[in-house]
N, CA, C and O of each residue as an XYZ file, in Angstrom:
424
protein
N     -13.435      7.338      8.034
C     -11.923      7.042      7.758
C     -11.846      6.873      6.335
O     -12.679      6.174      5.758
N     -10.889      7.471      5.698
C     -10.623      7.385      4.166
C      -9.816      6.159      3.832
O      -9.228      5.535      4.715
N      -9.782      5.809      2.568
C      -8.976      4.780      2.041
C      -7.864      5.425      1.250
O      -8.071      6.394      0.519
N      -6.671      4.863      1.411
C      -5.505      5.427      0.690
C      -4.818      4.270     -0.077
O      -4.731      3.152      0.431
N      -4.340      4.548     -1.284
C      -3.597      3.660     -2.114
C      -2.181      4.089     -2.009
O      -1.874      5.247     -2.292
N      -1.295      3.215     -1.616
C       0.114      3.499     -1.529
C       0.843      2.564     -2.517
O       0.708      1.341     -2.481
N       1.607      3.205     -3.384
C       2.397      2.395     -4.312
C       3.821      2.378     -3.948
O       4.439      3.436     -3.827
N       4.404      1.175     -3.758
C       5.809      1.025     -3.436
C       6.587      0.852     -4.783
O       6.105      0.150     -5.672
N       7.719      1.450     -4.931
C       8.673      1.134     -5.958
C       9.969      0.619     -5.268
O      10.583      1.265     -4.419
N      10.313     -0.590     -5.715
C      11.513     -1.248     -5.186
C      12.820     -0.816     -5.933
O      12.816     -0.522     -7.128
N      13.892     -0.800     -5.177
C      15.181     -0.604     -5.710
C      15.486     -1.807     -6.571
O      15.560     -2.910     -6.029
N      15.671     -1.673     -7.894
C      15.858     -2.921     -8.784
C      17.201     -3.520     -8.429
O      17.357     -4.714     -8.684
N      18.173     -2.853     -7.882
C      19.469     -3.482     -7.521
C      19.404     -4.361     -6.339
O      20.312     -5.162     -6.117
N      18.335     -4.248     -5.537
C      18.153     -5.036     -4.310
C      17.127     -6.135     -4.352
O      16.873     -6.781     -3.335
N      16.512     -6.372     -5.536
C      15.442     -7.331     -5.756
C      15.902     -8.752     -5.236
O      15.119     -9.468     -4.613
N      17.104     -9.105     -5.494
C      17.495    -10.400     -5.055
C      17.513    -10.560     -3.483
O      17.459    -11.693     -3.004
N      17.588     -9.471     -2.693
C      17.669     -9.504     -1.297
C      16.238     -9.532     -0.680
O      16.035     -9.875      0.485
N      15.265     -9.147     -1.544
C      13.929     -8.988     -1.005
C      13.386    -10.364     -0.474
O      12.705    -10.414      0.550
N      13.692    -11.412     -1.161
C      13.270    -12.742     -0.823
C      13.502    -13.093      0.619
O      12.660    -13.723      1.258
N      14.697    -12.668      1.158
C      15.095    -13.007      2.520
C      14.222    -12.282      3.554
O      13.952    -12.793      4.641
N      13.778    -11.036      3.159
C      13.005    -10.246      4.046
C      11.505    -10.333      3.905
O      10.764     -9.731      4.682
N      11.026    -11.127      2.852
C       9.601    -11.212      2.599
C       8.783    -11.788      3.749
O       7.672    -11.305      3.964
N       9.246    -12.784      4.506
C       8.423    -13.325      5.568
C       8.156    -12.229      6.659
O       7.051    -12.134      7.193
N       9.169    -11.437      6.959
C       8.939    -10.407      7.960
C       8.037     -9.324      7.431
O       7.200     -8.799      8.165
N       8.193     -8.979      6.172
C       7.282     -7.955      5.467
C       5.895     -8.449      5.568
O       5.020     -7.684      5.976
N       5.618     -9.677      5.228
C       4.227    -10.225      5.165
C       3.669    -10.351      6.618
O       2.469    -10.164      6.820
N       4.476    -10.646      7.570
C       3.995    -10.698      8.926
C       3.510     -9.315      9.435
O       2.480     -9.145     10.086
N       4.400     -8.327      9.049
C       4.063     -6.870      9.403
C       2.666     -6.542      8.739
O       1.742     -6.041      9.380
N       2.594     -6.858      7.442
C       1.315     -6.455      6.783
C       0.082     -7.273      7.209
O      -1.045     -6.785      7.133
N       0.298     -8.474      7.641
C      -0.794     -9.317      8.198
C      -1.275     -8.688      9.544
O      -2.464     -8.710      9.862
N      -0.337     -8.145     10.295
C      -0.665     -7.464     11.511
C      -1.558     -6.188     11.277
O      -2.481     -5.903     12.040
N      -1.247     -5.495     10.255
C      -2.023     -4.319      9.862
C      -3.469     -4.747      9.321
O      -4.480     -4.071      9.510
N      -3.435     -5.826      8.699
C      -4.775     -6.420      8.215
C      -5.632     -6.817      9.320
O      -6.813     -6.472      9.363
N      -5.016     -7.609     10.314
C      -5.743     -8.031     11.511
C      -6.293     -6.913     12.313
O      -7.344     -7.082     12.930
N      -5.605     -5.679     12.353
C      -6.096     -4.520     13.006
C      -7.157     -3.760     12.215
O      -7.689     -2.771     12.719
N      -7.493     -4.197     10.964
C      -8.474     -3.508     10.209
C      -7.988     -2.264      9.415
O      -8.762     -1.497      8.842
N      -6.593     -2.126      9.434
C      -5.953     -0.984      8.760
C      -5.710     -1.305      7.274
O      -6.068     -0.548      6.371
N      -5.103     -2.428      7.087
C      -4.788     -2.868      5.646
C      -5.979     -3.548      5.032
O      -6.459     -4.541      5.579
N      -6.472     -3.063      3.928
C      -7.544     -3.612      3.210
C      -7.049     -4.701      2.243
O      -7.641     -5.777      2.155
N      -5.957     -4.408      1.521
C      -5.436     -5.367      0.573
C      -4.070     -4.892      0.211
O      -3.769     -3.703      0.316
N      -3.164     -5.884     -0.251
C      -1.839     -5.531     -0.700
C      -1.456     -6.592     -1.772
O      -1.935     -7.726     -1.763
N      -0.611     -6.175     -2.643
C      -0.045     -7.203     -3.669
C       1.069     -6.648     -4.448
O       1.365     -5.453     -4.425
N       1.713     -7.591     -5.176
C       2.849     -7.279     -5.882
C       2.522     -6.642     -7.293
O       1.538     -6.994     -7.945
N       3.382     -5.721     -7.698
C       3.183     -5.097     -9.112
C       4.452     -5.378     -9.869
O       5.562     -5.450     -9.341
N       4.201     -5.530    -11.134
C       5.338     -5.697    -12.106
C       4.908     -5.117    -13.410
O       3.776     -5.392    -13.810
N       5.676     -4.352    -14.113
C       5.378     -3.837    -15.461
C       6.366     -4.303    -16.388
O       7.337     -4.976    -16.040
N       6.106     -3.920    -17.667
C       7.001     -4.379    -18.766
C       8.424     -4.021    -18.667
O       9.269     -4.718    -19.228
N       8.754     -2.924    -17.953
C       9.984     -2.398    -17.733
C      10.675     -3.098    -16.518
O      11.801     -2.760    -16.154
N      10.018     -4.002    -15.958
C      10.499     -4.788    -14.801
C      10.699     -3.800    -13.551
O      11.570     -4.030    -12.712
N       9.908     -2.768    -13.474
C       9.962     -1.953    -12.284
C       9.072     -2.598    -11.323
O       7.848     -2.517    -11.430
N       9.677     -3.257    -10.357
C       8.851     -4.055     -9.358
C       8.468     -3.236     -8.189
O       9.232     -2.366     -7.772
N       7.339     -3.469     -7.647
C       6.842     -2.802     -6.475
C       5.607     -3.522     -5.952
O       5.402     -4.725     -6.116
N       4.825     -2.704     -5.325
C       3.568     -3.282     -4.603
C       2.546     -2.165     -4.590
O       2.879     -0.990     -4.744
N       1.265     -2.563     -4.399
C       0.241     -1.683     -4.204
C      -0.497     -2.135     -2.912
O      -0.775     -3.318     -2.719
N      -0.806     -1.130     -2.026
C      -1.373     -1.390     -0.716
C      -2.518     -0.399     -0.554
O      -2.432      0.774     -0.918
N      -3.665     -0.971      0.050
C      -4.826     -0.094      0.302
C      -5.024     -0.110      1.792
O      -5.255     -1.160      2.391
N      -4.929      1.111      2.415
C      -5.132      1.219      3.836
C      -6.218      2.189      4.248
O      -6.565      3.097      3.493
N      -6.754      2.002      5.435
C      -7.654      2.913      6.072
C      -6.829      3.774      6.985
O      -6.051      3.292      7.808
N      -7.033      5.160      6.803
C      -6.349      6.024      7.647
C      -7.006      7.403      7.605
O      -7.696      7.704      6.631
N      -6.817      8.278      8.648
C      -7.518      9.554      8.631
C      -6.975     10.548      7.646
O      -7.685     11.486      7.283
N      -5.662     10.379      7.161
C      -5.066     11.222      6.188
C      -3.868     10.584      5.549
O      -3.418      9.530      5.996
N      -3.339     11.195      4.514
C      -2.237     10.578      3.764
C      -0.998     10.413      4.589
O      -0.307      9.396      4.523
N      -0.733     11.416      5.355
C       0.507     11.362      6.207
C       0.420     10.151      7.198
O       1.425      9.479      7.429
N      -0.724      9.892      7.750
C      -0.840      8.848      8.715
C      -0.755      7.505      7.950
O      -0.216      6.537      8.485
N      -1.276      7.433      6.717
C      -1.230      6.212      5.888
C       0.288      5.875      5.691
O       0.703      4.734      5.894
N       1.022      6.797      5.331
C       2.525      6.584      5.185
C       3.191      6.155      6.493
O       3.983      5.212      6.519
N       2.862      6.857      7.573
C       3.449      6.555      8.794
C       3.210      5.192      9.409
O       3.996      4.645     10.183
N       2.010      4.672      8.981
C       1.653      3.341      9.360
C       2.598      2.281      8.729
O       2.792      1.192      9.268
N       3.167      2.651      7.578
C       4.048      1.752      6.834
C       5.502      1.949      7.118
O       6.349      1.245      6.568
N       5.811      2.905      7.977
C       7.277      3.208      8.246
C       7.919      1.973      8.826
O       9.106      1.769      8.571
N       7.254      1.142      9.570
C       7.800     -0.096     10.265
C       7.961     -1.212      9.359
O       8.563     -2.206      9.764
N       7.465     -1.169      8.099
C       7.491     -2.281      7.172
C       8.978     -2.685      7.022
O       9.780     -1.811      6.693
N       9.389     -3.927      7.238
C      10.739     -4.339      7.077
C      11.296     -4.072      5.686
O      12.514     -3.921      5.589
N      10.577     -4.003      4.663
C      11.100     -3.651      3.342
C      11.487     -2.169      3.395
O      12.472     -1.807      2.751
N      10.772     -1.270      4.127
C      11.064      0.134      4.205
C      12.316      0.209      5.065
O      13.251      0.908      4.675
N      12.396     -0.448      6.181
C      13.490     -0.303      7.064
C      14.758     -0.861      6.441
O      15.840     -0.397      6.801
N      14.703     -1.785      5.570
C      15.932     -2.373      4.880
C      16.316     -1.556      3.687
O      17.357     -1.849      3.099
N      15.587     -0.573      3.280
C      15.905      0.358      2.203
C      15.536     -0.164      0.786
O      15.985      0.334     -0.247
N      14.670     -1.221      0.835
C      14.239     -1.737     -0.541
C      13.356     -0.828     -1.294
O      13.329     -0.860     -2.524
N      12.640     -0.025     -0.606
C      11.633      0.900     -1.228
C      12.270      2.245     -1.527
O      12.693      2.973     -0.629
N      12.325      2.556     -2.827
C      12.915      3.870     -3.196
C      11.838      4.939     -3.323
O      12.166      6.124     -3.273
N      10.509      4.560     -3.492
C       9.555      5.594     -3.558
C       8.281      4.959     -2.978
O       7.966      3.780     -3.144
N       7.543      5.923     -2.240
C       6.213      5.473     -1.752
C       5.258      6.660     -2.174
O       5.376      7.792     -1.705
N       4.309      6.299     -3.095
C       3.413      7.264     -3.580
C       2.084      7.003     -2.932
O       1.608      5.869     -2.961
N       1.432      8.052     -2.320
C       0.165      7.868     -1.625
C      -0.921      8.713     -2.289
O      -0.692      9.864     -2.660
N      -2.052      8.146     -2.426
C      -3.222      8.930     -2.987
C      -4.490      8.387     -2.242
O      -4.653      7.200     -1.958
N      -5.381      9.413     -1.958
C      -6.659      9.004     -1.310
C      -7.579      8.365     -2.504
O      -7.585      8.850     -3.636
N      -8.270      7.352     -2.170
C      -9.079      6.540     -3.128
C     -10.447      6.503     -2.590
O     -10.649      6.248     -1.403
N     -11.395      6.749     -3.429
C     -12.792      6.519     -3.120
C     -13.445      5.491     -4.097
O     -13.715      5.813     -5.254
N     -13.683      4.281     -3.612
C     -14.325      3.274     -4.452
C     -15.714      3.724     -4.777
O     -16.406      4.245     -3.902
N     -16.166      3.541     -6.031
C     -17.448      3.899     -6.383
C     -18.353      2.677     -6.821
O     -19.579      2.767     -6.890
N     -17.698      1.620     -7.088
C     -18.384      0.365     -7.404
C     -17.664     -0.801     -6.704
O     -16.436     -0.809     -6.622
N     -18.361     -1.698     -6.244
C     -17.727     -2.882     -5.631
C     -17.583     -2.813     -4.073
O     -18.221     -2.018     -3.382
N     -16.734     -3.670     -3.617
C     -16.550     -3.784     -2.176
C     -16.054     -2.468     -1.574
O     -15.145     -1.840     -2.118
N     -16.610     -2.076     -0.523
C     -16.305     -0.837      0.268
C     -17.013      0.377     -0.349
O     -17.054      1.411      0.319
N     -17.567      0.339     -1.553
C     -18.170      1.456     -2.195
C     -19.304      2.057     -1.329
O     -19.517      3.270     -1.312
N     -20.012      1.179     -0.624
C     -21.189      1.677      0.221
C     -20.715      2.476      1.347
O     -21.534      3.167      1.953
N     -19.451      2.463      1.707
C     -18.938      3.200      2.819
C     -18.627      4.706      2.460
O     -18.224      5.496      3.313
N     -18.833      5.039      1.192
C     -18.432      6.402      0.747
C     -19.584      7.118      0.048
O     -20.456      6.459     -0.519
N     -19.607      8.394      0.074
C     -20.597      9.196     -0.694
C     -20.037      9.228     -2.113
O     -18.992      9.844     -2.319
N     -20.659      8.613     -3.083
C     -20.173      8.603     -4.420
C     -21.011      9.391     -5.356
O     -20.933      9.177     -6.566
N     -21.764     10.242     -4.895
C     -22.590     11.186     -5.696
C     -21.724     12.341     -6.155
O     -21.316     13.178     -5.349
N     -21.441     12.388     -7.453
C     -20.611     13.381     -8.088
C     -21.477     14.343     -8.799
O     -22.460     13.924     -9.409
N     -21.176     15.655     -8.768
C     -22.013     16.562     -9.568
C     -21.749     16.360    -11.040
O     -20.663     15.991    -11.485
N     -22.863     16.638    -11.793
C     -22.816     16.430    -13.207
C     -22.258     17.877    -13.720
O     -22.716     18.942    -13.306
N     -21.274     17.775    -14.616
C     -20.684     19.010    -15.121
C     -21.196     19.247    -16.533
O     -20.830     20.239    -17.164
């Protein structure tokens, strides 16, 4: 099973409403973590105040990774304006031993 990194970008006009939905959002994500699907998640903020989150999930493919997050209360409430998914292969650190990290020398 591959690891996928999903980046959420939140609608900046709705940030004040996110606080009210955060407990349900975290309950949803904790459920994925307990099932061994969610590896980690956390809040992102940059200098432009584009707020969002980064999630790492185990899934067979990118489409499935996104579909696992369809039920996220933040997604259902319309707070997420973009979800970007990319396959990720750790080469050093936790989970790196689970992957073939031998890359050809060019």
